GUZA-109653 format. One record per residue: x, z, y of N, C-alpha, C in turn; residue number from 1; residue in three letters. Coordinates in Angstrom, 1 decimal, always signed. Example, Ala and Ser with C-alpha at 12.3 -4.5 7.8 and 13.67 -1.06 7.14 Angstrom:
REM GUZA-109653
     n.x     n.z     n.y    ca.x    ca.z    ca.y     c.x     c.z     c.y  resi  resn
   +13.2    +7.8    -5.7   +12.3    +7.8    -4.5   +13.2    +7.8    -3.3     1   ALA
   +12.8    +7.1    -2.2   +13.7    +7.1    -1.1   +12.9    +7.9    +0.0     2   SER
END
This chain:
REM GUZA-109653
     n.x     n.z     n.y    ca.x    ca.z    ca.y     c.x     c.z     c.y  resi  resn
   -50.5   -16.8   +34.5   -50.4   -15.4   +34.4   -48.9   -15.1   +34.0     1   MET
   -48.4   -14.1   +34.6   -47.0   -13.6   +34.3   -47.1   -12.1   +33.9     2   THR
   -46.4   -11.8   +32.8   -46.3   -10.4   +32.4   -44.9   -10.0   +32.5     3   ILE
   -44.7    -8.9   +33.2   -43.4    -8.3   +33.3   -43.3    -7.0   +32.5     4   LYS
   -42.2    -6.8   +31.8   -42.1    -5.6   +31.1   -40.6    -5.2   +31.2     5   ALA
   -40.4    -3.9   +31.3   -39.1    -3.4   +31.3   -38.9    -2.7   +29.9     6   ASN
   -37.9    -3.2   +29.2   -37.6    -2.7   +27.9   -36.2    -2.1   +27.9     7   VAL
   -36.2    -0.9   +27.3   -34.9    -0.1   +27.3   -34.3    -0.4   +25.9     8   ASP
   -33.2    -1.1   +25.9   -32.5    -1.4   +24.6   -31.3    -0.5   +24.4     9   PHE
   -31.1    +0.5   +25.2   -29.9    +1.4   +25.1   -29.8    +2.0   +23.7    10   SER
   -31.0    +2.4   +23.1   -30.9    +3.0   +21.8   -30.5    +2.0   +20.7    11   ASP
   -31.0    +0.8   +20.8   -30.6    -0.3   +19.9   -29.1    -0.6   +20.0    12   ALA
   -28.7    -0.7   +21.3   -27.3    -1.0   +21.5   -26.4    +0.1   +21.0    13   LEU
   -26.8    +1.3   +21.2   -26.0    +2.5   +20.7   -26.0    +2.4   +19.2    14   GLN
   -27.0    +2.0   +18.5   -27.1    +1.9   +17.1   -26.1    +0.8   +16.6    15   GLY
   -26.0    -0.3   +17.3   -25.1    -1.4   +17.0   -23.7    -0.9   +17.1    16   LEU
   -23.4    -0.1   +18.1   -22.0    +0.5   +18.3   -21.7    +1.4   +17.1    17   ASP
   -22.7    +2.1   +16.7   -22.5    +3.0   +15.5   -22.1    +2.2   +14.3    18   LEU
   -22.8    +1.1   +14.1   -22.6    +0.2   +12.9   -21.2    -0.4   +13.0    19   LEU
   -20.7    -0.7   +14.2   -19.3    -1.2   +14.3   -18.3    -0.2   +13.8    20   THR
   -18.5    +1.1   +14.3   -17.6    +2.2   +13.9   -17.7    +2.4   +12.4    21   ASP
   -18.9    +2.4   +11.9   -19.2    +2.6   +10.5   -18.4    +1.5    +9.6    22   VAL
   -18.5    +0.3   +10.1   -17.9    -0.8    +9.4   -16.4    -0.6    +9.2    23   ARG
   -15.7    -0.2   +10.3   -14.3    +0.0   +10.2   -13.9    +1.2    +9.4    24   HIS
   -14.7    +2.3    +9.5   -14.4    +3.5    +8.7   -14.7    +3.2    +7.3    25   GLN
   -15.7    +2.5    +7.0   -16.0    +2.2    +5.6   -14.9    +1.3    +5.0    26   LEU
   -14.5    +0.3    +5.7   -13.5    -0.6    +5.3   -12.2    +0.1    +5.0    27   ALA
   -11.8    +1.1    +5.9   -10.6    +1.8    +5.7   -10.7    +2.8    +4.5    28   ARG
   -11.9    +3.4    +4.3   -12.0    +4.3    +3.2   -11.9    +3.5    +1.9    29   SER
   -12.5    +2.3    +1.8   -12.5    +1.5    +0.6   -11.1    +1.0    +0.4    30   MET
   -10.4    +0.6    +1.4    -9.0    +0.1    +1.3    -8.1    +1.2    +0.8    31   ALA
    -8.2    +2.4    +1.3    -7.4    +3.5    +0.8    -7.7    +3.8    -0.7    32   VAL
    -8.9    +3.7    -1.1    -9.2    +3.9    -2.5    -8.6    +2.9    -3.4    33   ALA
    -8.7    +1.6    -3.0    -8.0    +0.6    -3.8    -6.5    +0.7    -3.7    34   GLY
    -6.0    +1.0    -2.5    -4.5    +1.1    -2.3    -3.9    +2.2    -3.2    35   GLY
    -4.6    +3.3    -3.3    -4.1    +4.4    -4.1    -3.9    +3.9    -5.6    36   LYS
    -4.9    +3.2    -6.1    -4.8    +2.7    -7.5    -3.6    +1.8    -7.6    37   VAL
    -3.4    +0.9    -6.7    -2.2    +0.0    -6.7    -0.9    +0.7    -6.5    38   LEU
    -0.9    +1.7    -5.6    +0.3    +2.5    -5.4    +0.7    +3.2    -6.7    39   ARG
    -0.3    +3.9    -7.3    +0.0    +4.7    -8.5    +0.5    +3.8    -9.6    40   ASP
    -0.1    +2.6    -9.7    +0.3    +1.7   -10.8    +1.8    +1.2   -10.5    41   GLU
    +2.1    +1.0    -9.3    +3.5    +0.5    -9.0    +4.5    +1.7    -9.3    42   ALA
    +4.1    +2.9    -8.9    +5.0    +4.1    -9.2    +5.2    +4.2   -10.8    43   LYS
    +4.1    +4.0   -11.5    +4.2    +4.1   -13.0    +5.1    +3.0   -13.6    44   ALA
    +5.2    +1.9   -12.9    +6.0    +0.7   -13.4    +7.4    +0.7   -12.9    45   ARG
    +7.7    +1.4   -11.8    +9.0    +1.4   -11.2   +10.1    +1.9   -12.2    46   ALA
   +11.2    +1.2   -12.3   +12.2    +1.7   -13.2   +12.8    +3.0   -12.6    47   PRO
   +13.1    +3.9   -13.5   +13.6    +5.3   -13.1   +15.1    +5.4   -13.0    48   VAL
   +15.8    +4.6   -13.7   +17.3    +4.7   -13.6   +17.8    +6.0   -14.2    49   GLY
   +17.6    +6.2   -15.5   +17.9    +7.5   -16.1   +19.4    +7.9   -15.9    50   GLU
   +20.3    +6.9   -15.9   +21.7    +7.2   -15.8   +22.2    +7.4   -14.4    51   GLY
   +21.3    +7.3   -13.4   +21.7    +7.4   -12.0   +21.7    +8.9   -11.6    52   SER
   +22.4    +9.1   -10.4   +22.5   +10.4    -9.9   +21.1   +10.9    -9.4    53   LYS
   +20.3   +10.0    -8.9   +18.9   +10.4    -8.4   +17.9    +9.5    -9.1    54   ARG
   +17.6    +9.9   -10.4   +16.6    +9.2   -11.1   +15.2    +9.3   -10.5    55   PRO
   +14.5    +8.1   -10.4   +13.2    +8.1    -9.8   +13.3    +7.9    -8.3    56   GLY
   +14.4    +7.6    -7.8   +14.6    +7.3    -6.3   +13.7    +6.2    -5.8    57   GLN
   +13.6    +5.1    -6.6   +12.7    +4.0    -6.2   +11.3    +4.4    -6.4    58   LEU
   +11.0    +4.9    -7.5    +9.6    +5.3    -7.7    +9.0    +6.3    -6.7    59   ARG
    +9.9    +7.2    -6.3    +9.4    +8.2    -5.3    +9.4    +7.7    -3.9    60   ASP
    +9.9    +6.5    -3.7    +9.9    +5.9    -2.3    +8.7    +4.9    -2.1    61   ALA
    +7.9    +4.7    -3.2    +6.8    +3.8    -3.1    +5.6    +4.6    -2.3    62   ILE
    +5.0    +3.8    -1.4    +4.0    +4.4    -0.5    +2.8    +3.5    -0.3    63   TYR
    +1.8    +4.0    +0.3    +0.6    +3.2    +0.8    +0.5    +3.6    +2.3    64   LEU
    +0.4    +2.6    +3.1    +0.4    +2.8    +4.6    -0.5    +1.8    +5.3    65   ALA
    -1.2    +2.3    +6.3    -2.0    +1.5    +7.2    -1.1    +0.6    +8.0    66   TYR
    -1.4    -0.6    +8.2    -0.6    -1.5    +9.0    -1.4    -1.8   +10.3    67   ARG
    -1.2    -1.0   +11.3    -2.0    -1.1   +12.6    -1.8    -2.5   +13.2    68   ASP
    -0.5    -2.9   +13.3    -0.3    -4.2   +14.0    -0.9    -5.4   +13.3    69   LYS
    -1.0    -5.3   +12.0    -1.6    -6.4   +11.2    -3.1    -6.3   +11.1    70   ALA
    -3.6    -5.2   +11.4    -5.1    -5.0   +11.3    -5.7    -5.6   +12.6    71   SER
    -7.0    -6.1   +12.4    -7.7    -6.7   +13.5    -9.1    -6.1   +13.5    72   THR
   -10.0    -6.6   +14.4   -11.4    -6.2   +14.4   -12.1    -6.7   +13.2    73   ASP
   -11.5    -7.6   +12.4   -12.2    -8.2   +11.3   -11.5    -7.8    +9.9    74   LYS
   -10.3    -7.2   +10.0    -9.6    -6.8    +8.8    -8.8    -5.5    +9.0    75   ALA
    -8.9    -4.6    +8.0    -8.1    -3.4    +8.0    -7.0    -3.7    +6.9    76   GLU
    -5.8    -3.6    +7.3    -4.6    -4.0    +6.4    -3.8    -2.8    +6.0    77   VAL
    -3.6    -2.6    +4.7    -2.8    -1.6    +4.2    -1.7    -2.2    +3.4    78   TYR
    -0.6    -1.6    +3.2    +0.5    -2.1    +2.4    +1.0    -1.1    +1.3    79   ALA
    +1.3    -1.6    +0.2    +2.0    -0.8    -0.8    +3.4    -1.4    -0.9    80   VAL
    +4.4    -0.5    -0.6    +5.7    -1.0    -0.6    +6.6    +0.2    -0.9    81   SER
    +7.9    +0.1    -0.7    +8.8    +1.2    -0.9    +9.6    +1.4    +0.4    82   TRP
   +10.0    +2.6    +0.7   +10.8    +3.0    +1.8   +12.2    +2.5    +1.6    83   ASN
   +12.6    +1.5    +2.4   +13.9    +0.9    +2.2   +15.1    +1.8    +2.5    84   SER
   +14.8    +2.8    +3.3   +15.9    +3.7    +3.6   +16.1    +4.7    +2.5    85   LYS
   +15.0    +5.1    +1.8   +15.1    +6.0    +0.7   +15.6    +5.3    -0.6    86   ALA
   +15.2    +4.0    -0.7   +15.6    +3.2    -1.9   +16.0    +1.8    -1.4    87   ALA
   +17.2    +1.6    -0.9   +17.6    +0.3    -0.3   +17.8    -0.7    -1.4    88   PRO
   +17.8    -0.3    -2.6   +18.0    -1.3    -3.7   +16.7    -1.9    -4.3    89   HIS
   +15.6    -1.5    -3.7   +14.3    -1.9    -4.2   +14.1    -3.4    -4.3    90   GLY
   +14.6    -4.1    -3.3   +14.4    -5.6    -3.4   +15.3    -6.2    -4.5    91   HIS
   +16.4    -5.6    -4.8   +17.3    -6.1    -5.8   +16.6    -5.9    -7.2    92   LEU
   +15.9    -4.8    -7.4   +15.2    -4.6    -8.6   +14.0    -5.5    -8.8    93   VAL
   +13.2    -5.6    -7.7   +12.0    -6.4    -7.8   +12.2    -7.9    -8.0    94   GLU
   +13.3    -8.4    -7.3   +13.5    -9.9    -7.3   +14.7   -10.3    -8.1    95   PHE
   +15.6    -9.4    -8.5   +16.8    -9.8    -9.2   +17.9   -10.1    -8.1    96   GLY
   +19.1   -10.3    -8.5   +20.2   -10.6    -7.6   +21.5   -11.0    -8.3    97   HIS
   +22.4   -11.6    -7.5   +23.7   -12.0    -8.0   +24.6   -10.8    -7.7    98   TRP
   +25.3   -10.3    -8.8   +26.3    -9.3    -8.6   +27.6   -10.0    -8.4    99   GLN
   +28.3    -9.7    -7.3   +29.5   -10.4    -7.0   +30.7    -9.5    -7.1   100   THR
   +30.5    -8.2    -7.2   +31.6    -7.2    -7.4   +31.4    -6.3    -8.5   101   HIS
   +32.5    -5.8    -9.1   +32.4    -4.9   -10.2   +31.8    -3.6    -9.7   102   ALA
   +31.1    -2.8   -10.5   +30.6    -1.5   -10.1   +31.0    -0.5   -11.1   103   ARG
   +31.3    +0.6   -10.7   +31.8    +1.7   -11.6   +31.3    +3.0   -11.1   104   TYR
   +31.1    +3.9   -12.0   +30.7    +5.3   -11.7   +31.9    +6.2   -11.6   105   LYS
   +32.0    +6.8   -10.5   +33.1    +7.7   -10.2   +32.9    +9.1   -10.9   106   GLY
   +34.0    +9.9   -10.9   +33.9   +11.2   -11.5   +32.8   +12.1   -10.9   107   LYS
   +32.5   +11.8    -9.6   +31.5   +12.6    -8.9   +30.1   +12.1    -9.2   108   ASP
   +29.9   +11.1   -10.1   +28.6   +10.6   -10.5   +28.1    +9.5    -9.6   109   GLY
   +28.7    +9.2    -8.5   +28.3    +8.2    -7.5   +28.8    +6.8    -8.1   110   GLU
   +28.0    +5.8    -7.7   +28.4    +4.4    -8.0   +29.2    +3.8    -6.9   111   TRP
   +30.3    +3.1    -7.3   +31.2    +2.5    -6.3   +31.3    +1.0    -6.6   112   TYR
   +31.6    +0.2    -5.5   +31.9    -1.2    -5.6   +33.4    -1.4    -5.8   113   THR
   +33.7    -2.2    -6.8   +35.1    -2.5    -7.1   +35.5    -3.9    -6.7   114   GLY
   +36.4    -4.4    -7.4   +37.0    -5.7    -7.1   +35.9    -6.8    -7.3   115   ALA
   +36.1    -8.0    -6.6   +35.2    -9.1    -6.8   +35.2    -9.6    -8.3   116   PRO
   +34.1   -10.0    -8.8   +34.1   -10.6   -10.1   +34.6   -12.0   -10.1   117   LEU
   +35.2   -12.4   -11.2   +35.7   -13.8   -11.2   +34.6   -14.8   -11.2   118   ALA
   +33.5   -14.4   -11.9   +32.3   -15.2   -11.9   +31.1   -14.3   -11.6   119   THR
   +30.4   -14.6   -10.5   +29.2   -13.8   -10.2   +28.2   -13.7   -11.4   120   PRO
   +27.6   -12.6   -11.6   +26.7   -12.4   -12.7   +25.3   -12.2   -12.1   121   LYS
   +24.3   -12.9   -12.8   +22.9   -12.7   -12.4   +22.3   -11.5   -13.0   122   TRP
   +21.8   -10.6   -12.2   +21.1    -9.4   -12.7   +19.6    -9.7   -12.6   123   VAL
   +19.0    -9.8   -13.8   +17.6   -10.2   -13.7   +16.7    -9.2   -13.1   124   PRO
   +15.6    -9.7   -12.5   +14.6    -8.8   -11.9   +13.9    -7.9   -12.9   125   ALA
   +13.6    -6.7   -12.4   +12.8    -5.8   -13.2   +11.6    -5.4   -12.3   126   ASP
   +10.7    -6.4   -12.1    +9.6    -6.3   -11.1    +8.6    -5.1   -11.5   127   PRO
    +8.1    -4.6   -10.4    +7.1    -3.5   -10.6    +6.0    -3.6    -9.6   128   PHE
    +6.2    -4.2    -8.5    +5.0    -4.4    -7.5    +4.1    -5.5    -8.0   129   LEU
    +4.5    -6.7    -8.2    +3.7    -7.8    -8.6    +2.9    -7.4   -10.0   130   ARG
    +3.7    -6.9   -11.0    +3.0    -6.6   -12.2    +1.9    -5.5   -12.0   131   PRO
    +2.2    -4.6   -11.0    +1.2    -3.5   -10.7    +0.0    -4.1   -10.2   132   ALA
    +0.1    -5.1    -9.3    -1.1    -5.8    -8.7    -1.8    -6.5    -9.8   133   LEU
    -1.1    -7.2   -10.6    -1.8    -8.0   -11.7    -2.5    -7.0   -12.7   134   ASP
    -1.9    -5.9   -13.0    -2.5    -5.0   -14.0    -3.7    -4.2   -13.4   135   ALA
    -3.6    -3.8   -12.1    -4.5    -2.9   -11.6    -5.6    -3.5   -10.6   136   ALA
    -5.5    -4.8   -10.4    -6.4    -5.4    -9.4    -7.9    -5.1    -9.7   137   ARG
    -8.3    -5.2   -10.9    -9.7    -4.9   -11.2   -10.1    -3.5   -11.0   138   GLU
    -9.2    -2.6   -11.4    -9.4    -1.1   -11.2    -9.5    -0.8    -9.8   139   ARG
    -8.6    -1.5    -9.0    -8.6    -1.2    -7.5   -10.0    -1.7    -6.9   140   ALA
   -10.5    -2.8    -7.4   -11.8    -3.3    -6.9   -12.9    -2.3    -7.2   141   LYS
   -12.9    -1.8    -8.4   -13.9    -0.9    -8.9   -13.8    +0.4    -8.0   142   VAL
   -12.6    +0.9    -7.8   -12.4    +2.1    -7.0   -12.9    +1.9    -5.5   143   ALA
   -12.7    +0.7    -5.0   -13.1    +0.4    -3.7   -14.6    +0.4    -3.6   144   MET
   -15.3    -0.2    -4.5   -16.8    -0.3    -4.5   -17.3    +1.1    -4.7   145   VAL
   -16.8    +1.9    -5.6   -17.3    +3.3    -5.8   -17.1    +4.1    -4.6   146   GLU
   -15.9    +3.9    -3.9   -15.7    +4.7    -2.7   -16.7    +4.2    -1.6   147   ARG
   -16.9    +3.0    -1.5   -17.9    +2.4    -0.5   -19.3    +3.0    -0.7   148   GLY
   -19.7    +3.0    -2.0   -21.0    +3.6    -2.3   -21.2    +5.0    -1.9   149   ARG
   -20.1    +5.8    -2.1   -20.1    +7.2    -1.8   -20.0    +7.4    -0.3   150   ALA
   -19.2    +6.6    +0.4   -18.8    +6.9    +1.8   -19.9    +6.4    +2.8   151   ARG
   -20.6    +5.3    +2.5   -21.6    +4.7    +3.4   -22.6    +5.7    +3.8   152   LEU
   -23.3    +6.4    +2.9   -24.3    +7.4    +3.3   -23.7    +8.5    +4.2   153   PRO
   -22.5    +8.9    +3.9   -21.8    +9.9    +4.7   -21.6    +9.4    +6.1   154   GLU
   -21.2    +8.2    +6.3   -20.9    +7.7    +7.6   -22.2    +7.5    +8.4   155   LEU
   -23.3    +7.0    +7.7   -24.6    +6.8    +8.4   -25.2    +8.1    +8.8   156   LEU
   -24.8    +9.2    +8.1   -25.3   +10.5    +8.4   -24.4   +11.2    +9.5   157   ALA
   -23.4   +10.4   +10.0   -22.6   +11.0   +11.0   -21.4   +11.8   +10.6   158   GLY
   -21.1   +11.8    +9.3   -20.0   +12.6    +8.8   -18.8   +11.6    +8.7   159   LYS
   -18.2   +11.3    +9.8   -17.1   +10.4    +9.9   -15.8   +11.1    +9.5   160   GLY
   -14.7   +10.7   +10.1   -13.4   +11.2    +9.7   -12.7   +10.2    +8.9   161   GLY
   -11.3   +10.2    +8.9   -10.6    +9.3    +8.1   -10.3    +9.9    +6.7   162   ASP
   -10.1    +9.0    +5.7    -9.7    +9.4    +4.4    -8.3    +9.7    +4.4   163   ASP
    -7.9   +10.6    +3.6    -6.5   +11.0    +3.5    -5.8   +10.0    +2.5   164   GLU
    -4.5    +9.7    +2.8    -3.7    +8.9    +1.9    -3.2    +9.8    +0.9   165   LEU
END
């Protein structure tokens, strides 16, 4: 005896497609929530340079951004960093550097490079990104879980859309 049945799986397949979309939107929402915590902690820790012409230049250049090229179907990647055009000195502050030339402040308030130093001088790091990660890692995790708990019912109810940075 043979039994033949035609079964329509289109609704089930459509539901699986919805879950794939929900998974990515949920991951992005959660990553943004955690990233904001890390970004804000890095901004709070960034040196402001009180004597400079543009105090807070590095702090104001710190951002959170989605990394499309690094993201995959299994991972949504965001970065907390600084805009190197707005604050080209960020890496010198974060990692330290060898100063090879004298620096002096002109009458116009700008910094200038002078003559080479007889002996290069090590300028120690004043890190802000790594300490921000160390200090805020747990708070970021909590923010991600809280956002996930709030966002999942919204997504399942069809209220999609991206979270704002």
